C-alpha positions in Angstrom: 9.0 -40.8 -1.8 11.4 -42.0 1.1 10.6 -44.9 3.3 10.4 -44.1 7.2 11.8 -48.0 7.7 13.2 -49.2 4.0 14.8 -52.6 5.4 10.9 -53.6 5.5 10.6 -52.9 1.5 12.5 -56.1 1.2 9.4 -58.2 2.4 8.0 -57.8 -1.3 10.1 -60.4 -2.4 7.3 -62.3 -0.4 5.4 -62.6 -3.6 7.3 -65.4 -5.1 5.9 -67.7 -2.6 2.6 -67.6 -4.3 4.3 -67.6 -8.0 5.8 -70.6 -6.9 2.8 -72.5 -5.5 1.1 -71.3 -8.4 3.8 -73.1 -10.6 4.2 -75.7 -8.3 0.3 -76.9 -8.1 -0.8 -76.6 -11.5 -3.0 -79.6 -12.3 -1.4 -82.3 -14.6 -3.7 -83.3 -17.3 -5.5 -87.0 -16.8 -6.1 -89.2 -19.7 -9.7 -90.7 -19.9 -11.4 -92.7 -22.8 -14.6 -91.5 -24.0 -16.4 -92.7 -27.1 -17.4 -89.4 -27.7 -14.2 -88.0 -28.2 -14.7 -84.7 -30.0 -17.2 -83.5 -27.6 -14.6 -83.6 -24.7 -12.0 -82.2 -26.2 -13.8 -79.0 -27.0 -15.4 -79.1 -23.5 -11.6 -79.4 -22.2 -10.3 -76.5 -24.1 -13.4 -74.1 -23.0 -12.2 -74.9 -19.3 -8.9 -74.7 -19.9 -9.0 -71.1 -20.6 -11.1 -70.1 -17.6 -8.9 -71.8 -15.5 -5.9 -70.1 -16.3 -7.9 -67.1 -16.4 -8.9 -67.3 -12.5 -5.6 -68.3 -11.7 -4.0 -65.4 -12.8 -6.4 -63.2 -11.4 -5.7 -65.0 -7.7 -2.0 -64.8 -8.7 -1.9 -61.1 -9.2 -4.4 -60.5 -5.8 -2.1 -62.4 -4.0 0.9 -60.4 -5.1 -0.7 -57.5 -4.5 -2.0 -57.9 -1.1 1.8 -59.0 0.3 3.6 -56.6 -1.8 1.0 -53.4 -0.6 1.6 -55.1 2.9 5.5 -54.8 2.5 5.2 -51.5 1.7 3.0 -50.6 4.3 5.4 -51.5 7.1 7.9 -49.8 5.6 6.0 -46.2 6.1 6.3 -44.6 2.8 6.1 -41.1 2.8 5.9 -38.1 0.1 8.6 -35.8 1.4 8.3 -32.0 2.3 9.1 -29.4 0.2 12.1 -26.8 0.6 13.4 -29.4 3.1 16.9 -31.4 2.8 15.4 -34.6 4.4 13.4 -35.2 8.1 16.6 -34.8 9.9 19.0 -31.8 10.3 19.3 -28.6 12.6 16.2 -26.5 12.1 15.4 -23.0 12.8 12.2 -21.5 12.6 10.8 -17.8 12.3 7.0 -16.5 13.7 5.6 -13.1 12.2 2.8 -12.1 13.8 0.4 -9.4 12.3 -0.3 -6.9 15.2 -1.6 -4.0 12.4 -4.6 -2.5 13.3 -7.2 -4.1 11.8 -6.0 -7.6 13.9 -8.0 -5.7 16.4 -11.2 -7.2 14.8 -13.4 -8.9 17.7 -15.2 -12.2 17.2 -16.6 -14.2 20.2 -14.8 -11.8 22.6 -11.8 -12.3 21.3 -9.3 -10.0 19.1 -7.6 -11.3 16.0 -4.1 -10.5 17.8 -4.8 -12.6 21.0 -6.1 -15.7 18.6 -2.9 -15.2 16.5 -0.4 -15.0 20.0 -2.5 -18.1 21.5 -1.9 -20.2 18.5 2.0 -18.6 18.5 2.5 -19.6 21.9 0.7 -23.3 21.4 3.3 -23.7 18.4 6.4 -22.6 20.7 5.2 -25.6 23.0 5.9 -27.8 19.7 9.0 -26.6 18.6 12.4 -28.5 19.5 13.6 -27.1 22.8 17.5 -26.3 21.6 15.6 -24.7 18.2 16.3 -21.5 17.0 13.4 -18.8 16.8 12.9 -15.5 15.5 9.9 -13.6 16.4 8.7 -10.7 14.4 5.8 -8.3 14.7 4.6 -5.7 11.7 4.1 -3.3 13.7 7.8 -3.1 14.9 10.8 -1.4 12.7 13.7 -3.6 14.4 14.9 -6.7 12.9 14.0 -9.8 14.3 16.9 -11.7 16.0 17.7 -15.7 17.1 16.1 -16.8 20.3 15.8 -19.9 22.0 12.3 -21.3 22.6 11.8 -19.7 25.9 12.6 -16.5 24.9 10.9 -16.6 22.2 7.5 -17.1 24.2 8.2 -14.0 26.4 8.6 -11.8 22.9 5.7 -13.3 21.4 3.4 -12.9 24.5 5.2 -9.3 24.5 3.6 -8.4 20.9 0.7 -5.4 21.3 -1.4 -4.2 19.0 0.4 -1.0 17.0 -0.9 2.2 15.0 1.4 1.6 12.3 2.0 -1.7 10.1 5.1 -2.7 8.4 3.7 -5.2 6.3 3.8 -9.2 6.4 6.3 -9.0 3.2 8.5 -6.7 5.0 8.2 -8.2 8.0 8.8 -11.6 6.4 11.9 -10.8 4.3 13.8 -9.5 7.6 12.7 -12.6 9.2 13.9 -15.0 6.7 17.3 -12.6 6.7 17.8 -13.4 10.5 17.1 -17.1 9.4 19.7 -17.3 7.5 22.2 -16.1 9.8 21.3 -19.7 11.6 22.5 -21.8 8.7 20.0 -24.1 9.5 19.1 -27.0 6.7 15.2 -26.9 7.6 13.8 -22.9 7.8 10.1 -22.8 8.7 8.1 -19.6 8.5 5.0 -19.4 10.1 2.4 -16.2 9.2 -0.1 -15.6 12.2 -2.8 -13.3 10.3 -6.3 -13.1 9.0 -5.6 -13.4 5.6 -7.3 -10.6 4.4 -6.9 -7.9 1.3 -5.7 -5.8 3.8 -2.5 -8.3 4.4 -2.1 -10.3 1.8 -3.2 -7.8 -1.4 -1.4 -8.7 -4.6 1.7 -6.8 -4.1 2.2 -8.2 -0.7 1.8 -12.0 -2.3 4.1 -11.2 -5.2 7.0 -9.8 -2.6 6.4 -13.3 -0.6 7.1 -15.3 -3.6 10.0 -13.4 -4.6 11.7 -14.0 -0.7 10.8 -17.9 -1.0 12.6 -17.7 -4.3 15.4 -16.1 -2.6 15.5 -18.6 0.0 15.2 -22.0 -1.3 15.3 -23.8 2.4 12.7 -22.0 3.2 8.9 -23.4 3.9 6.0 -21.0 4.8 3.0 -21.9 6.7 0.1 -19.6 7.0 -1.8 -19.6 10.2 -5.4 -18.6 9.3 -6.7 -17.0 12.7 -9.1 -14.8 10.2 -13.2 -14.5 10.4 -15.1 -16.1 7.5 -17.6 -13.9 6.9 -16.4 -10.9 8.6 -18.8 -7.6 8.7 -17.9 -4.0 9.6 -18.5 -0.1 8.7 -15.5 2.3 9.0 -14.5 5.5 7.2 -11.6 5.0 5.1 -10.7 8.3 3.7 -11.4 12.2 4.7 -10.9 14.3 1.8 -11.2 18.6 2.6 -11.5 21.2 0.4 -8.5 22.6 1.4 -5.9 22.3 4.2 -5.4 25.9 4.0 -8.1 28.6 4.1 -8.5 32.2 4.3 -10.6 34.0 7.0 -14.0 33.5 6.1 -13.9 30.7 3.7 -16.0 27.3 4.3 -14.3 24.1 5.0 -16.0 21.3 3.3 -15.4 18.1 4.4 -15.9 14.4 2.2 -15.9 11.5 4.4 -16.1 8.2 2.0 -18.2 5.5 4.4 -17.3 2.0 3.6 -18.9 -1.4 4.4 -18.0 -4.9 4.6 -20.2 -8.1 4.4 -23.5 -8.1 5.7 -24.6 -4.6 5.8 -26.6 -3.0 9.0 -30.3 -3.3 9.1 -30.4 0.4 10.7 -29.0 3.6 9.9 -25.5 4.7 11.2 -24.6 7.9 12.9 -21.9 9.7 10.8 -20.5 12.8 13.2 -18.3 16.0 12.8 -16.5 17.0 15.9 -14.2 20.4 15.5 -12.4 22.4 18.4 -14.4 25.8 18.7 -11.6 28.2 18.8 -8.1 28.1 17.5 -7.0 27.9 21.2 -5.0 24.4 21.6 -6.9 23.9 24.7 -10.3 24.4 23.4 -12.6 21.4 23.7 -13.9 19.6 20.1 -17.8 21.0 19.6 -19.7 18.7 17.7 -20.6 20.7 14.2 -22.0 17.6 12.3 -24.3 14.8 12.2 -26.1 12.9 9.6 -28.0 9.5 9.6 -26.7 7.3 6.9 -28.4 4.1 5.5 -25.9 1.8 4.3 -27.1 0.4 0.6 -23.7 0.3 -1.1 -19.9 -0.8 -0.3 -19.1 2.9 -0.7 -20.9 5.9 -0.1 -20.2 9.7 0.5 -20.9 11.9 3.5 -20.5 15.7 3.0 -20.3 18.4 6.2 -19.4 22.0 6.0 -18.3 24.3 8.4 -18.3 28.1 8.2 -17.1 31.1 10.1 -13.8 29.3 11.6 -11.3 31.7 13.4 -7.9 32.6 12.2 -5.5 29.8 13.3 -5.3 26.6 13.8 -8.4 24.4 14.2 -8.4 20.1 14.4 -11.1 17.8 14.7 -12.3 14.1 13.5 -14.9 12.7 11.8 -16.4 9.1 12.9 -18.8 6.3 13.0 -20.8 6.3 16.2 -22.0 2.6 17.1 -20.0 -0.1 18.6 -18.8 -2.6 15.5 -16.2 -5.5 15.7 -13.2 -3.3 14.3 -13.2 0.0 16.2 -9.4 1.1 14.4 -11.2 2.8 11.3 -13.6 4.3 12.9 -12.7 7.9 12.8 -10.9 10.1 10.6 -8.4 12.9 11.8 -8.0 16.2 10.3 -6.5 19.9 10.9 -6.8 22.9 9.2 -5.2 26.4 9.1 -6.9 29.4 9.0 -4.8 32.5 7.8 -5.3 36.2 6.7 -5.4 36.4 2.9 -1.8 35.6 1.2 -0.4 38.4 -0.3 0.7 38.4 -3.6 2.3 41.2 -5.7 2.1 41.4 -9.6 4.4 43.1 -11.5 3.5 44.1 -15.0 4.9 46.1 -18.1 2.9 47.3 -20.9 1.1 46.3 -22.7 0.7 43.4 -20.3 -2.1 43.8 -18.7 -2.4 41.9 -14.9 -6.1 42.0 -15.1 -6.8 38.6 -15.8 -4.6 37.4 -13.2 -5.9 39.5 -10.6 -9.6 38.4 -11.4 -8.2 34.9 -11.7 -6.3 35.1 -7.8 -9.7 37.1 -6.5 -12.3 35.1 -8.5 -13.8 33.4 -5.5 -16.0 35.9 -3.9 -16.0 37.5 -0.8 -13.6 35.6 1.0 -10.8 36.3 -0.3 -7.8 33.6 -0.3 -5.1 36.5 -1.8 -4.8 39.7 -1.2 -3.3 40.9 -4.2 -1.3 44.1 -5.1 -0.6 45.5 -8.6 2.6 47.6 -9.3 4.8 48.1 -12.4 8.6 47.6 -12.8 9.5 50.5 -11.7 12.7 51.3 -9.2 10.9 50.8 -5.7 9.7 47.0 -6.5 12.7 45.2 -5.1 12.2 46.7 -1.7 8.5 45.6 -1.8 9.0 41.8 -2.2 10.0 40.8 1.4 6.2 42.0 2.3 4.6 39.4 0.1 4.5 35.5 0.2 4.8 35.3 -3.6 5.4 37.7 -6.6 4.6 37.1 -9.7 6.5 39.0 -13.1 3.9 39.4 -16.2 6.0 39.4 -19.6 8.6 41.3 -17.8 11.0 44.1 -19.6 14.9 43.1 -19.9 16.1 43.4 -16.6 19.4 44.6 -15.0 21.8 42.2 -13.8 21.0 43.8 -10.0 17.4 42.8 -10.5 18.0 39.2 -11.2 20.5 39.1 -8.2 17.4 40.8 -6.0 14.8 38.5 -7.4 17.7 35.5 -6.7 18.0 36.8 -3.4 14.0 36.9 -2.4 13.8 33.3 -3.4 16.6 32.1 -1.7 15.5 33.0 1.6 12.1 31.6 1.2 9.9 33.6 -1.2 8.3 32.0 -4.3 8.4 33.5 -8.1 6.5 33.1 -11.2 8.1 34.5 -14.2 5.8 34.6 -17.4 7.7 35.6 -19.9 6.4 37.5 -23.7 6.9 39.4 -26.2 9.4 42.4 -23.6 12.2 39.8 -22.9 15.0 39.7 -24.8 17.3 36.5 -25.4 20.7 37.7 -24.5 19.5 39.2 -21.0 17.5 35.7 -20.7 21.1 33.8 -21.0 23.1 36.3 -19.0 24.8 35.0 -15.7 22.4 36.4 -13.1 19.3 35.5 -14.9 20.3 32.0 -15.0 20.6 31.6 -11.4 16.6 31.6 -11.7 15.7 30.9 -14.7 15.3 26.7 -16.0 18.1 27.1 -18.9 19.3 28.7 -21.5 16.8 29.9 -24.4 17.0 29.1 -28.3 14.8 31.6 -29.3 11.0 33.0 -30.1 9.2 29.8 -31.4 5.8 30.3 -33.5 5.2 27.0 -33.8 1.2 27.4 -33.3 0.4 24.6 -30.2 -1.5 24.3 -26.9 -1.0 23.5 -23.4 -1.1 20.0 -22.4 0.3 18.7 -19.3 1.3 14.8 -19.8 0.6 14.4 -15.7 -0.8 16.3 -13.1 1.3 14.9 -10.3 3.5 18.1 -9.5 1.6 20.4 -6.6 1.6 23.2 -8.6 -1.0 21.8 -11.0 -2.3 18.7 -8.9 -5.9 20.5 -7.9 -6.4 20.1 -11.7 -6.5 16.2 -12.0 -9.6 15.7 -10.7 -10.9 17.0 -14.2 -8.3 16.8 -16.4 -10.4 14.7 -19.0 -12.5 17.7 -19.5 -10.4 20.2 -19.9 -10.3 21.9 -23.5 -6.8 23.1 -24.1 -7.0 22.9 -27.7 -9.5 25.3 -27.6 -7.0 27.9 -26.1 -4.1 27.8 -28.7 -0.7 29.5 -28.1 0.9 31.1 -31.0 4.3 31.9 -29.7 6.3 30.8 -26.6 10.1 31.1 -25.9 11.5 28.1 -26.7 14.1 25.9 -23.9 17.3 24.5 -25.0 19.1 22.3 -22.1 17.0 22.4 -18.9 19.2 22.8 -16.0 20.1 19.7 -13.6 17.4 21.2 -10.7 15.0 22.2 -13.1 11.6 20.1 -13.2 9.0 20.2 -16.2 5.5 21.1 -14.4 3.4 20.8 -17.9 4.5 21.1 -21.2 3.1 21.9 -24.9 1.1 19.4 -27.1 4.9 19.1 -29.2 6.6 18.5 -26.6 8.1 21.9 -25.4 8.3 22.7 -21.8 5.7 25.5 -20.8 5.7 25.8 -17.1 9.3 24.5 -15.5 10.3 25.0 -11.8 13.7 25.7 -10.3 14.5 25.8 -6.7 16.9 28.0 -4.9 17.7 27.0 -1.5 14.3 28.0 0.9 12.2 28.9 -2.0 11.1 27.9 -5.8 10.6 29.8 -9.2 8.1 28.9 -11.9 8.9 30.0 -15.5 6.2 30.1 -17.9 7.2 30.4 -21.1 4.9 32.0 -22.4 2.5 35.3 -21.4 -0.6 34.8 -18.8 -1.3 38.7 -19.6 -1.5 39.0 -23.3 -4.8 40.7 -23.9 -6.6 40.1 -27.2 -5.2 41.5 -30.7 -5.2 45.3 -31.2 -3.7 47.8 -33.3 -1.0 49.0 -30.5 0.4 44.7 -29.7 -0.9 43.1 -33.0 -1.4 39.1 -32.7 -1.7 38.0 -28.8 1.2 35.5 -27.7 -1.9 33.2 -26.5 -5.5 32.7 -26.1 -5.5 31.4 -22.5 -6.7 34.5 -20.7 -8.9 35.6 -23.4 -10.5 32.6 -24.9 -14.3 31.8 -24.7 -15.1 30.8 -21.4 -11.3 30.9 -20.1 -12.3 28.7 -16.6 -9.0 26.5 -17.3 -6.8 29.6 -17.1 -8.7 30.5 -13.8 -8.4 27.2 -12.3 -4.6 27.0 -13.7 -3.8 30.7 -12.2 -5.4 29.8 -8.9 -4.1 26.3 -8.8 -0.4 28.0 -9.1 -0.9 30.9 -6.7 -2.0 28.0 -3.8 1.6 26.5 -4.6 3.5 29.7 -4.7 2.0 30.7 -1.6 2.8 27.5 0.3 -1.0 26.4 0.9 -0.4 23.5 -1.4 2.9 22.0 -0.2 1.6 22.1 3.4 0.4 18.5 4.1 -1.1 17.8 7.8 -2.1 14.5 7.6 0.1 11.6 8.1 -0.2 7.8 8.8 1.2 6.2 11.7 4.6 5.6 12.3 5.3 8.3 9.1 7.5 11.4 10.2 6.0 14.5 9.9 7.4 17.9 8.7 6.2 21.1 10.2 7.0 24.6 8.8 7.8 27.0 11.4 7.3 30.0 9.3 7.9 33.2 11.5 9.4 30.8 14.6 12.1 29.6 12.2 14.8 30.8 15.1 13.0 28.7 17.9 15.0 26.7 19.8 12.4 24.4 21.2 8.9 23.7 21.5 6.1 21.5 23.4 4.5 18.8 21.5 0.6 17.9 22.7 0.0 14.6 21.9 -2.9 13.3 21.4 -3.5 11.9 24.9 -3.1 15.1 26.4 0.3 14.9 27.8 3.0 17.3 26.8 6.9 16.8 25.5 9.1 19.1 25.2 11.8 19.2 21.9 14.7 20.9 21.2 15.8 22.4 17.5 19.1 23.0 15.9 19.6 26.6 15.0 18.2 28.0 12.2 16.0 25.2 11.7 13.2 26.3 9.5 10.7 23.1 10.0 10.6 20.6 12.8 10.7 16.9 11.7 8.8 15.0 14.5 8.8 11.0 14.9 6.6 10.4 17.4 3.6 9.9 15.5 2.4 6.0 17.1 -0.8 7.2 17.7 -4.1 7.8 15.4 -5.3 11.4 16.7 -4.3 15.1 16.6 -1.0 16.8 17.7 0.1 20.5 18.3 3.2 22.3 18.6 3.8 25.1 20.1 6.6 27.7 21.0 7.8 31.4 21.5 5.6 34.1 22.1 4.6 37.3 20.1 5.1 38.2 16.5 7.6 35.1 16.7 4.9 32.8 18.5 4.5 28.9 16.9 1.3 27.4 16.7 0.9 24.5 14.5 -0.4 21.0 14.2 -1.2 18.0 12.6 -3.2 14.9 12.4 -2.4 11.0 12.1 -5.3 8.8 11.0 -5.5 5.3 10.1 -4.8 3.9 6.2 -7.5 2.9 4.2 -6.1 -1.0 4.3 -7.1 -1.2 8.0 -11.0 -2.1 6.7 -10.1 -4.3 3.8 -11.4 -7.6 5.5 -12.6 -9.2 2.5 -11.0 -12.5 2.7 -8.0 -13.8 0.2 -8.9 -17.1 -1.0 -7.0 -20.4 -1.5 -7.0 -19.9 -5.2 -5.5 -16.7 -5.0 -2.9 -17.7 -2.9 -1.8 -20.9 -5.1 -1.8 -18.4 -8.3 0.6 -16.2 -6.6 3.1 -18.3 -4.0 5.2 -21.1 -5.9 3.9 -24.4 -5.6 4.7 -26.8 -2.8 7.1 -23.6 -1.0 3.7 -22.8 1.3 1.1 -24.7 3.2 -2.3 -23.0 4.8 -3.6 -23.8 8.4 -6.4 -23.1 10.4 -6.4 -23.6 14.1 -3.7 -26.1 16.6 -4.8 -29.2 14.8 -4.7 -28.5 11.0 -1.7 -26.4 11.9 -0.2 -29.6 13.4 -0.6 -31.5 10.5 0.7 -29.5 8.2 3.7 -28.9 10.0 4.2 -32.6 10.4 3.5 -33.0 6.4 6.2 -30.1 5.9 8.4 -31.6 8.0 8.5 -35.3 7.6 5.9 -35.7 4.6 2.6 -37.4 4.0 2.7 -40.7 5.3 0.8 -43.1 2.7 0.7 -46.3 5.4 -3.1 -45.7 5.9 -3.7 -45.7 2.1 -1.3 -48.9 1.4 -2.5 -50.6 4.6 -6.3 -50.3 3.2 -5.0 -51.4 -0.2 -3.5 -54.6 1.3 -6.9 -55.4 3.2 -9.1 -54.9 0.0 -6.5 -57.0 -2.2 -6.4 -59.7 0.7 -10.0 -59.7 1.0 -10.9 -60.1 -2.7 -8.0 -62.9 -2.9 -10.4 -64.6 -0.5 -13.7 -63.8 -1.9 -12.5 -64.4 -5.8 -10.8 -67.6 -4.7 -13.9 -69.5 -2.6 -15.8 -68.3 -5.6 -13.9 -70.1 -8.1 -13.2 -73.3 -6.1 -16.5 -73.9 -5.4 -17.4 -73.7 -9.5 -18.0 -77.1 -11.0 -15.4 -76.1 -13.8 -12.7 -76.3 -11.3 -13.5 -80.2 -9.8 
């Protein structure tokens, strides 16, 4: 506690006046002669006790009134936290949330407009010579110190952005800029809607850490949100696949999410997709559903058949106006390609039928065109005609064969090697073989186990994650496998056995990838020619896990699992150039219809595109003939845009350090909180009220006591 006028506290010494008067004006006892002396003495003792008590009460009330009045005139304050007194230099940072969520409209005003108005009002109250940093969550550039008028111009230029760096990251950079000013008082004002999308637990934790790193800073959270937001949007859109074979059906599953009061009428969800793969074709409506909102999240499914070969783009949207349009639409891009050519090389007793059936089990619309060949002298020359090659229980290969496989992978090919009984330890550990294999092998292990991936995060097996808990791997035992020693630094374990040994290992070589499976994928059941099989993966009862595993690995090797075609605003999109890898330039068509020509470095195999600010569909075109490039990708709003649920005071208090932040809503509340944060909370009104109460009580008690016959 401090005093604005500390000299006036000396007035508390005036309490000596009633004490002196109390001592001086004490009554002297009078001697009276009465016959019945014993009754008088008894009465006198009682009266003296009452008089002492009443006089003591009056004395305390008078002292309290004078002391409270003196302290009130001295204007005591509870000092603001994180500040070095009310004086000294100061600097402020204004962090404006301009994420897509701030486009929420209420009372004919967006939350961003409300934030800018409040920020402009606050800037008018800051010292004219103060230093100010203005930052917004949609910009990646760090804030810099400005004068007040420059800060007002910067704040007025803030516009709604599609990307969102987040309040925590923006605040951290603003605090770093404030630290350069060296001011004694540092104030950070966050203008946000206080929604879960802005201040989730991770953001609050990061803000708390920033405050700990900057002990001179005080945080003000200026709330411009709506108490009861209402919204219906599409936070997620899942595709059955981003790469399809000709004839395959595209499945789409949109998540419809609602916040607040649910609509009284069904909402319309539409699917639009271009009719042809031509980039100039206009989207056509291919589906429409009326959905009754009866839960916070619902699934809406569409399917599209008969898509022609090429790139197709579209979107799923909610029709009808709501306060937040930013999350009403999700965009997508799919590529329809001819069946992916895969070469299976097998040597007896390996039977390629298991892998071939797993790759062609999709029905009439085949995703793969599978050719089977033996390890003859012609197979090396065929590799370049295939997207991927699978070696099933290969025999001991020559050094030239290993070099051919390494060149194939190095140029962008994909290879899977499933080792079995035909392999020899010495050949596997040769220098040429070790260019592709993940490490040196130790022996053939007969330690019975089964496949048990610790994680399904690797894209080679990621499609199995949705039903990982239901896969009965122990029902498909592995009796023998090749045991690996120390792995190469470039090797990554995709999946392991239950005993911890590696089962599937990846190793990248330049532009390509090689997967090594340490047990066969082609061992037939036991028979007189081959004895006990190495595993029952393809031959166990109902081997659906084997089919799913081979299909997942095939998609990964053929590039379908690696191709990402949907990004978030601000992310860098990576587009493989494929046969147009030698192109030196391309034309990028933006969602608004504008086209921009971009150059490419020589021998570039992919294009990195950073102009992804606006949601929508993007298209790349270059070249002609066999080297023609026609690719695309989409940019959609993240799921956090529609998270409008309010963060409570209790949640903020539990995350941020006590006394280092203040909450405000509106100009008057913000002004009060700023005054409290800078100067402290004045106790003058409370002390004056207590002084009046003490003096009024003294007056009432004095009149009551002196009117009493006891005092006569």
